[in-house]
N, C-alpha and C positions, 0 to 999 in steps of 0.2 A: 342141958342144951344151952349153947351160947345164946345170949340175948338177941343178937342180930338175926339168928336163924328163926327164933320164935316170932319175931316181928314180920319176917318175910312170909312165913307160913300163914299167919293171921291175914296178911295182905292178900295173898292169892286165894284164900278161902272166902274172904269177904268180897273180892272183886266181882265174881259173877252176880252176887246179889245187888251190888251197887249198879252194875250195868243193866240188870233187869229192872231195877228201881227207876232208872232213867227212862225206860221205855214204857213204864206203867202209866196208865191214865190216872191223873191225880184229881181229887175232888178239891175245888177251891172254895165253893160255897153252895149252900142250899137252905131254903127256909126250914125244911124238916128232913130228917134222915132216919130211916128204919133199916137196921142191918140184921141179917139172919144167915144161918149156914144150913145148907141142905145137900145131902149126899156129897159131903166134903167140898161143896162149892159155896164160896162166900159171896153173897149178893147184898147190895145196898139199894134200897128204894129211896129216891130223892124227889122232893116236891118243892116247887116254887123257886124261881130265880136261880135255877141250877147253872153252875159254871164249872166246867172240867177243863183240864189242860194236859197236853202231852208235848213236851218240848216247846216249840214255837207255835203250836196249834192249840186253839181253844174251841170248846164246844159249849154252847149255852142252849137252854130249852126250858119248858115249863115243868116237865116231869121226865125222870130218867131211871133206868135200872142199871147199876154198875156192877158188873161181874168181875171181881178182882182176880178170881182164879183164871178165867179165860181171857181177861183183859179186854172184854167187850162192853159196849154201852148200847142200851136201847133207849132212844130219845124220842119224846113226844111233845108236840105243841111248840110253835115258834122256834124250831130248831135252827141254829146258826153255827156254822163251822168257819173259822177264820184261820188261814194258814199263812203265818209270817207277814200279815198285813198286805198280802198280794192277791190272795184269792178268798172270796167270801161266798159261801153256799148256804142258802136258806131253804127250808121245806117244812112240811107238816110232821113227818116222822123220819127217823134215821136209825140205821144199825151201823155202829162204828167198831171196827176190829183194830184194837190197839197194836197187836203184834204185827199184823200185816199192814197197818196204817192205811186202811181202806174204809171208805164211807159209802153206804148204800142209802140214798135219799129217795123219798117218795112224797107225793102230794104237794102240788104248787111249788115245785123246785125252781130256784133261781141261782145261777152262778154269775158272779161279777168279778172280773180280773182286771178292772180299770181300762180294758180295751173293748170288751163286748159284754153284753148281758144275755145269758142263755136261760130260756124258760122251757120247762118240760114237766112231765108228771113223775118220771123216774130217772134217776141219775146215779151212776156208779163213778166214784172218784178215788183214784189212787194217789195218796199224798207223796209216795216215793217217786213215782214216774211223772207226777203232775198231770195225769191223763184222766179226762172226763169222758164217760161213755153213756149214750142213751140209745134205746131201741123202741121207744113208744112215740116218737115224734117230738120235735122241739122247734122253738123260734129263737133265732139269734139276732140281736139288735146291736148295731154300732152307730156311729155318728152319721154315716152316709147311706146305710142300706139295712135291709131286713132279710135274713136267710131262714129258710125252713127246710126240713127233711125228716124222713121217718127214722133214720139211724144216723149217728154221728160219733166221731172220735176226735177229741180236742186236747191238744197239749198246751197247757197254760203258760209254759215257758217259751217254746218256739213259736207259739201262736198259730200252729198249723192245725187245720181242720180237715177231716175226711168225712164227706157227706155221702150217704147212700139212700137210694129210693126216694123218688119224687122230690128232688132237690129244686128249690126255687130261691132266687136272689132278686130282690126288688130294691132299687135305689130311690132316693128322694126326688130324682129328676124324672122318674117314670120309666127308667130302664129296667130290664128284667133278664134273668138267666134261668134256663130250664134244662135239667139233665137228670139222669138216673144215678150218676155218681160224679163227685167232683171234689178236688182238693182246694182249700182256700186258706190264705194267710190273713188273719185279722189285722196284723200290723201294716203289711205292705198293700193290703186290699187287692191282692192278686188271686184270681181264680185259675186253677189248673184243671184242664179237661182230660178225662181218661175214657170217655164214651161219647156217643152222639149228644150234642149240646146245641141249644138254641139261645142266642143272645139277641135281645130285643131292645131297641131304643126308639126315640121319637122319629128319627130319620131313617133308620135302617134295621134290618134283621140279618144276623149271621148264623149260619149252620156249620158246625164243625165237629170233629171227633177227637182232636188232640191239639194241645197248645195252651196258652194262658191269656187271661183278660184282666185288666185292671179296672175294677168297678168305680174307681175314683177318677182316674185320668181318661178312661174309656179307650185306652190303647190296648191292642190285642196282637198276638203273634201266634198264628195257627200253623201247626206242623203236620196236620192231617188234611185230607181233602176237605176244602172249606168253600162256602158260598156266602157272599154278602149281597143282600137284596134291598133295593129301594123301590119307590113307585116308578122310577125312570130306568133303572139298570139292574142287571144281575152280573156279579163278578165271581168266578170260580177259579180255583187253582189248587195244586197239591200242597203248596205252602203259601200262606197269606199273612202279611203284616198289614194291620189296618188301624188307623187313628180316627176314631169316630168324630171328635170335635172338629178336626181339620179336614176330614173326609179324604185323607191320603191313604192310598193302598199300594202295596208292593207285592206282586204275585210272581210265583215261579212254578213251572211244571204244569203242562196241560192247561194253560190259561184260556179262559173263555169269558168274554165280555159281551153282554147282550144289552143293547139299547132298546127298551121295550116299545117306545113310541115310534122310533124310526125303523124298527125291525132290522137293525144292523147287528151282526155278530162278528166279533173280532176274536181270533184264536192265535196262539203262539206259545213259545217256550217261556217268555218273560213278559211282564207287564207292569206298568205304573199308572196309577189313577189319581187325579187331583180333582175332588168333587167341587170345590169352590170355583175353580176356573173352568171346570168341565173338560179338562185335558186328559186324554188316555193315550198311552204309548205301548205298543206291542211289538216285540222283535224276536227273531228266532223262529223259523217256520211260520211266519206271520201270514194270516189269511183273513180277509173280510168277506162276509156274505151279506148282501143287502137284499132281503126277502121282499119281493114285490107281489102284486096280486096274482099275476100269471107267469112270472119269471123271477129269476134270481141273478143278481150281479155279483160275480166273483172277482176278487182282487187280491193279489199277493205281491209282496216286496220284502226287502230285508227289514224294513221298519215301517210300521203303520202308526199314524198319529191321528186321533179323533178329537175334534174340538166341538163342544156343545156349550156355548155361552148363553145362559138363560137371560142375562141382562139385555143383551143386544139381539137375542133370538137368532144367533148364528150357529149353524151346524155344518161343520166341514170335516173332510178327511184328507190327510196328506200321506203320500207313499213315497219312499225314498229307496233308490237303487234296485235295479233288476225287477222292474214293475211288469207284471202280467195281468191282463184283464180279460174277462170272458162274460158274455151275455148271449142269449140264444141268437140275437140278430147283430151281435157286435163282438169283436175280439181285438186285442192289440197289445203292444208292448212299448215301453219307453224307459227312461232313466228315473224320472220323477213325475209325480202327478198330484193335482189338487182337485178334490171333489166337493163342490158346493152342494150339500144335500138339500139346503133350503130352497135354492133356485134350480136344482137339477141340472147343474153345469159341471162338466169334467174338463179340466185343463191338463194337457199332456206336454211335457217338456223334454228337450234334449233328444233329438232324432226319433220322434215317435212314429209308429206305423200302425194303422188301423185297417181292419177288414170288416166290411159290411156286405153280407151276401156275396155277390160276385164282383165286388169293387175293392180296390186297395187305395189307401190314402196315406201320404207321408209328407212331412214338412219339418221346419225347425221347431215349430210349436203348433199344437192343435187344440181347439176348444170345441167341445161336443155338448149340444143342448138337447135335453130330453123333455118331452111333454107326455104326461100320462104314461110314463115309463117307456115311451117309444122314442126312437131317433127322430129329431125334428130338423136340426141344423148342425153343420160342422164348418168351423172356420179354420183355415190353414194359413199360416203366416211364414214367409221365408222359404224359398226353394220348395214350393208346393208342387206336388205331383199326384194326380188322381188317375187311376187306371180302372176301367170297367171292362169285363169280359162279356161279349154278347153270345147269342145262341150258336153262332157260327165259329166260336172260339177266336174271334178277332178282338184285339185290345184297343178300345177307345181310350185316348189319352188326353190329359189336360195339364198344362204347366202354367205357372205364374208366380208373381211375388205374393199375391194374396188370392186365395180361392175360397169362395163361400159355396158350400154344398147344401142343398135342401133335399129332404127325403119325403116320400109319400107315406101314408099310414102303414104300409107294409115294409117300411124301412128300405125301400128301393130308391135309386137316384131319380129325382124329379127335375131339379134345376141346378146348374152350376154357373156361378158368376166369377169371372176372372178379372183381376185388376193388376196391371203392370207386367210387361214382358210376356203377354199371353201367347201360348202356342197350343195347338190341338191337332189331334188326328182322330177322325171318326169315319166309320164305314157306312156306306149307303147300301140299303137292301130294297129290292122291289117288293111287290105284294106277295110274290111267291117265296119270299125270304131268300132270294138269291142275291149275293153280293155283286153289285154293279160297279163299285169303285170305292176309292178312298179319297177323303178330303184332308188336305194339310193346310192349316190356317195359322197365320201369325197376325196377332192384333193385340194392342196393349190392353184393351178392354173389350170383353165380349160375354154374352150370356148364352148358355146351351141348355136346351130343354130335352129331357129324356122320357122314353116310354119303353118299359121292358128292357132296360139297359141299352136301348138304341137311341141315338140322337134323332129327334124328330124335327127340331128347329134350332137355328142358331141366329143370334142377333149381334151385330157388330156395332159397338159404340163409337169407335174411331175407324179410320181407313184401314181395311184389312189387306193382307197379302194372302190370297187363297189359290189353291191349285187342286184340280180334280185329276186323280190318277186312276186309270182303268187297271183291272187286275193283271193284264198281260205286261204292264210296265212296272209292276211292283218289284222293288229290291228290298233287301233287309234294312239298308240304311234309311229308305223312305218310310218303312212301316213302323219305325220306332223313333220317338223323340230322344234327344240326348239325355242320358241319365236313366233311361227306362230299365227297370228290373222287376220282373214279376216274381214275388216272394211268397207264392202260395204254399210252398213246403214249410215255411216258417209260421204259418197261420196257427194261432193259439187255439187249442181245443180245451174243453173242460178236463178231459183225461190228462192231457199234458200238464195243465196248470196244477191239478191236484197232485200229480206225481212229483212235480218240481217242489211243491211245498213239503211233501213227504220226505224227500231225499236231500233237500238242501241242508248243508251243515249249519248247526246252530251258530249264530253270530254272537259276538261279545256285545256287551252293552255299548251303545254309541257314545 
């Protein structure tokens, strides 16, 4: 046989033994060694300062049994496994399978991968996949937080954790996360939620079912229906981005914002919240409900902005474009609106029109004052026109540059003060409620007093031009002031307002 062929044959015969020898667990040292063979199995009992090695992995303990045939190790007392100086596992006892490169640790087990420290009673570790598994509960500690769960799966390379059953995360700032299952990356400090989860901090609590949360930066992005709660507000949405330190939230889909102290609810398609400035913006099917003791104020617009400034104790609401408002004793519409919640004053801008019971008011701008959630006063500025319908279906009318309207406790007209280019038409009835005539008055300043929507008294501050006209002399021109238009068919009802919110096309971000 040629020499080269004999060399090749020897090489291929020896190669499997060489490969097997490289995967064998090697004995490096021990204070004493006792070897024996039983049923073709070679066992070595090792005592004192035992050190074994397999590749880049070392195992040390007080006492061990090395089975060279099965390539297994039974280790007892101060067991320590070090894999390539990256992962260190200690425990009271261990069973190590050299062929599978798996370690089964028990009794005061600790895993340290320079990122976290994991403590448990039992731990299975696969040196090939770098996967650690426990089923009897564990505590995981890093620089910022402590995590506990009944079951866990941890990859020491990717730093990804999968926790199951009674998952708890507590950070050093007092924050906490509670869930039944959760994924967590120990390097990025990001927790990924796959089931209902509660996130608690000093300032707020968040309930969610999907998304992620950074336990270090306190930034979260929730992709399932989520709710953020504080002592002052509750914010819910289908998706919610929330930065707890800055208290900035961005919400999308079925947004609901509840101010618990003011009992104000904002809903819409999209929302933004800035906690430090107290500014909330909602747009797309936007609706506000201000819940009162015996009534509710409804308000819709393309965009609603709420301001709650704690420093200055300012609470306001702004509405922009296509504004509709409804309350049991009040309804109206305009292009924009400002609601001073603190002082209970509502300002209407750009051709507003309001209806209160059987009266209609319109002007260039209107300010409405509420007391105990009831209408108290209304101030009209620029091209002001007030119309009230009496029991005989006559229209009492008042015009002027400025018109101040005062209401009784039942939200009915009580008094009207007119300043500048004042004009009025009011109908006179006798005791039998029969109309006896109509008064047309022109006076730059005058005060009118009402009872049951009928003029009971009028006071002229300057020289008036007045004319009493009996019914037989009435003409259409005489019965209506210039600019009169009874717009009762446009009157806002709650049904109409809610339908408008329902079918309005979602607007884009302003």
